[in-house]
C-alpha positions, 0 to 999 in steps of 0.5 A, spaced: 592 898 818 592 899 826 585 902 828 584 906 834 579 900 837 581 898 844 578 891 847 575 894 853 571 899 849 564 897 848 561 897 841 557 904 842 564 907 844 568 905 838 571 911 835 566 913 829 572 914 824 575 907 825 577 905 818 573 898 816 570 894 810 564 897 807 565 904 809 567 910 805 574 911 804 576 918 807 578 923 801 585 926 801 589 930 796 596 930 796 602 931 792 605 926 788 610 924 783 605 925 777 602 931 780 597 933 785 592 927 786 585 927 790 583 920 791 576 922 789 578 923 782 578 916 781 571 915 782 568 910 777 575 906 778 577 901 783 583 903 787 589 899 790 591 904 795 598 902 799 603 904 803 610 904 803 614 905 810 620 909 806 624 910 800 630 906 798 628 901 802 629 894 799 623 890 800 619 896 798 623 897 792 621 890 790 614 891 791 614 897 786 618 893 781 613 887 782 607 892 781 610 895 775 611 888 772 604 886 773 601 893 771 597 891 765 593 886 769 591 891 774 589 896 768 585 890 765 581 890 772 580 897 771 584 898 778 588 904 779 594 903 783 596 909 788 602 908 793 604 913 799 610 914 802 612 918 808 618 921 804 618 928 800 616 928 793 623 930 791 625 923 795 620 919 791 622 922 784 629 920 786 627 913 788 624 912 782 629 915 778 634 910 781 629 904 780 629 906 772 637 907 772 638 900 775 632 896 772 630 900 766 623 900 769 619 906 769 614 906 775 607 908 771 603 909 777 603 915 782 607 915 789 604 920 794 608 924 799 605 924 806 610 928 810 606 930 816 602 923 816 596 926 815 593 921 810 596 915 815 592 918 821 586 919 816 586 911 815 588 909 822 595 907 820 599 910 826 599 906 832 597 910 838 600 905 843 607 908 842 611 902 845 608 897 840 609 902 834 612 899 828 612 901 820 607 896 816 605 895 809 597 897 809 593 896 802 586 898 801 582 896 796 576 901 794 571 900 789 568 905 784 563 908 789 569 909 793 567 904 799 573 900 802 572 893 800 578 890 803 584 891 808 590 887 808 596 889 813 603 886 812 609 887 817 615 891 814 619 885 813 614 882 808 613 884 801 606 883 798 604 878 794 602 882 788 598 875 785 594 875 791 592 882 791 590 881 784 586 874 786 583 878 792 580 883 787 578 878 782 574 875 788 571 882 790 569 883 783 566 877 782 562 877 788 559 884 786 558 883 778 555 876 779 553 875 787 558 868 788 563 867 793 570 864 792 573 858 797 579 857 800 585 858 795 580 859 789 583 862 783 579 865 777 576 859 773 575 854 778 568 853 781 565 858 786 560 858 792 553 860 792 551 864 797 548 860 803 541 861 804 538 865 810 532 862 812 529 855 813 525 855 807 531 857 802 535 851 805 530 846 804 528 848 797 536 848 796 536 841 798 530 839 794 533 842 788 540 840 788 540 835 783 536 839 778 540 845 779 546 841 777 550 844 782 555 840 786 552 841 794 556 838 800 550 840 804 545 845 804 549 851 806 555 849 801 554 849 794 559 850 788 557 853 781 561 852 775 565 858 774 563 859 767 556 857 768 556 863 774 559 868 770 554 867 764 548 866 767 548 872 772 
């Protein structure tokens, strides 16, 4: 994702339509390989909305295969996969037919067509500096209320790590449901981080109660909680 934000602009001049974490994901309607799709129809579900630079491209083909092979993992997390391409719906269908004939896999989620780049512009996927223009792979994680919770951008040459996207979703859902953070390289089942205190009083209280709480604290601002304890006591 490349926003239209320019470093020389003051914060007050920052474009109000810039796509950032925490904002409501812009709604749109598009034709797809599963009929007409409107983003807001998935309210109540998590959505992983991701772009593909083009049909019949090698890296994108491996991504669709990977997402299909792990599709049940996304279902288990109440996540709807939505892909968007710059090609026509007929071309998208032809691509999926080709994948089926080569692998036997039926892609179970919609591929939406964005021929006029309306959605790409809506989500800031189009670089305004044409000299630096290059296709990218954008991924937006959207929560059940329609708010953007994560934005991840890859270069066209690098396929996404599907397991990493699942890990990010697990982390965000953990924070939303239990108010715990996750450390670097965290995997589900490993210790989680207790959000840091925001006042001196809270910091001193945490220091004095560290041993009583049973938490593993390196300092007042960094305390770990056992994963099972965290999800069963909140």
